[in-house]
C-alpha positions as a Markdown table, in Angstrom:
| # | Residue | x | y | z |
|---|---|---|---|---|
| 1 | Met | 100.9 | 89.6 | 109.1 |
| 2 | Tyr | 98.8 | 90.4 | 106.2 |
| 3 | Leu | 100.0 | 94.0 | 105.6 |
| 4 | Thr | 103.8 | 94.1 | 105.4 |
| 5 | Lys | 105.9 | 97.1 | 104.3 |
| 6 | Glu | 106.3 | 95.6 | 100.9 |
| 7 | Val | 102.6 | 95.1 | 100.3 |
| 8 | Lys | 101.9 | 98.7 | 101.5 |
| 9 | Ala | 104.6 | 100.1 | 99.3 |
| 10 | Glu | 103.2 | 98.2 | 96.3 |
| 11 | Ile | 99.7 | 99.5 | 96.9 |
| 12 | Phe | 101.0 | 103.1 | 97.1 |
| 13 | Lys | 103.2 | 102.6 | 94.0 |
| 14 | Lys | 100.3 | 101.2 | 92.0 |
| 15 | His | 97.6 | 103.7 | 93.1 |
| 16 | Gly | 99.5 | 106.6 | 94.4 |
| 17 | Lys | 102.1 | 108.6 | 92.5 |
| 18 | Asp | 105.0 | 106.6 | 94.0 |
| 19 | Ala | 105.8 | 104.2 | 96.9 |
| 20 | Ser | 106.8 | 107.0 | 99.2 |
| 21 | Asn | 103.8 | 109.2 | 98.6 |
| 22 | Thr | 101.5 | 107.8 | 101.3 |
| 23 | Gly | 99.2 | 110.9 | 101.5 |
| 24 | His | 97.8 | 110.6 | 97.9 |
| 25 | Thr | 94.0 | 110.1 | 98.1 |
| 26 | Glu | 93.9 | 107.2 | 95.7 |
| 27 | Gly | 96.6 | 105.4 | 97.6 |
| 28 | Gln | 94.8 | 105.8 | 100.9 |
| 29 | Ile | 91.5 | 104.6 | 99.3 |
| 30 | Ala | 93.3 | 101.5 | 97.9 |
| 31 | Leu | 95.0 | 100.8 | 101.3 |
| 32 | Phe | 91.6 | 101.1 | 103.1 |
| 33 | Thr | 90.0 | 98.8 | 100.4 |
| 34 | His | 92.8 | 96.2 | 101.0 |
| 35 | Arg | 92.2 | 96.3 | 104.8 |
| 36 | Ile | 88.4 | 96.2 | 104.3 |
| 37 | Asn | 88.7 | 93.1 | 102.2 |
| 38 | His | 90.9 | 91.4 | 104.7 |
| 39 | Leu | 88.6 | 92.2 | 107.6 |
| 40 | Thr | 85.6 | 91.0 | 105.6 |
| 41 | Glu | 87.2 | 87.6 | 105.0 |
| 42 | His | 88.1 | 87.4 | 108.8 |
| 43 | Leu | 84.5 | 88.1 | 109.7 |
| 44 | Lys | 83.2 | 85.4 | 107.5 |
| 45 | Asn | 85.0 | 82.9 | 109.7 |
| 46 | Asn | 84.6 | 84.7 | 113.0 |
| 47 | Arg | 81.0 | 86.0 | 113.2 |
| 48 | Lys | 81.0 | 87.1 | 116.8 |
| 49 | Asp | 84.1 | 89.2 | 116.6 |
| 50 | Phe | 82.4 | 92.5 | 117.3 |
| 51 | Asn | 85.6 | 94.5 | 117.8 |
| 52 | Thr | 86.6 | 93.7 | 114.2 |
| 53 | Glu | 83.2 | 94.5 | 113.0 |
| 54 | Arg | 83.4 | 97.9 | 114.6 |
| 55 | Ser | 86.8 | 98.5 | 113.0 |
| 56 | Leu | 85.4 | 97.4 | 109.6 |
| 57 | Val | 82.5 | 99.9 | 109.9 |
| 58 | Arg | 85.0 | 102.7 | 110.8 |
| 59 | Leu | 87.2 | 101.9 | 107.9 |
| 60 | Val | 84.3 | 101.9 | 105.5 |
| 61 | Gly | 83.3 | 105.3 | 106.8 |
| 62 | Lys | 86.9 | 106.7 | 106.4 |
| 63 | Arg | 87.0 | 105.3 | 102.8 |
| 64 | Arg | 83.6 | 106.9 | 102.1 |
| 65 | Ser | 84.8 | 110.3 | 103.4 |
| 66 | Leu | 87.9 | 110.1 | 101.1 |
| 67 | Leu | 85.7 | 109.1 | 98.1 |
| 68 | Asp | 83.3 | 112.0 | 98.9 |
| 69 | Tyr | 86.3 | 114.3 | 98.9 |
| 70 | Leu | 87.6 | 112.9 | 95.6 |
| 71 | Ile | 84.2 | 113.3 | 93.9 |
| 72 | Lys | 84.1 | 117.0 | 94.9 |
| 73 | Lys | 87.7 | 117.5 | 93.8 |
| 74 | Asp | 87.9 | 115.5 | 90.6 |
| 75 | Ile | 85.1 | 113.3 | 89.2 |
| 76 | Leu | 87.3 | 111.6 | 86.7 |
| 77 | Arg | 89.8 | 110.4 | 89.3 |
| 78 | Tyr | 86.8 | 109.2 | 91.4 |
| 79 | Arg | 85.4 | 107.2 | 88.6 |
| 80 | Ala | 88.8 | 105.7 | 87.7 |
| 81 | Ile | 89.5 | 104.5 | 91.3 |
| 82 | Ile | 86.0 | 103.0 | 91.9 |
| 83 | Lys | 86.3 | 101.1 | 88.6 |
| 84 | Glu | 89.8 | 99.9 | 89.3 |
| 85 | Leu | 89.1 | 98.7 | 92.8 |
| 86 | Asn | 85.5 | 97.4 | 92.1 |
| 87 | Ile | 83.9 | 99.6 | 94.8 |
| 88 | Arg | 80.2 | 100.1 | 94.5 |
| 89 | Lys | 78.5 | 103.3 | 95.6 |
């Protein structure tokens, strides 16, 4: 499986406050970005997998909502996370 407990804890440790703080906005955005990248690679090989495509669109929407929240809350944190994760607007 591509997303083990260790990988998840590492993502939250790097982008959140610590490994157990899974509710931090930057940690959630980083986790969604990791999952989006994985699904994008999957869809490059499996073009007709429409269920995965739908899941990918939903994840991008969730990430966009969190980024919109973050831009209203703190613009500096928003700029830092999009620069760190190479997310384009």
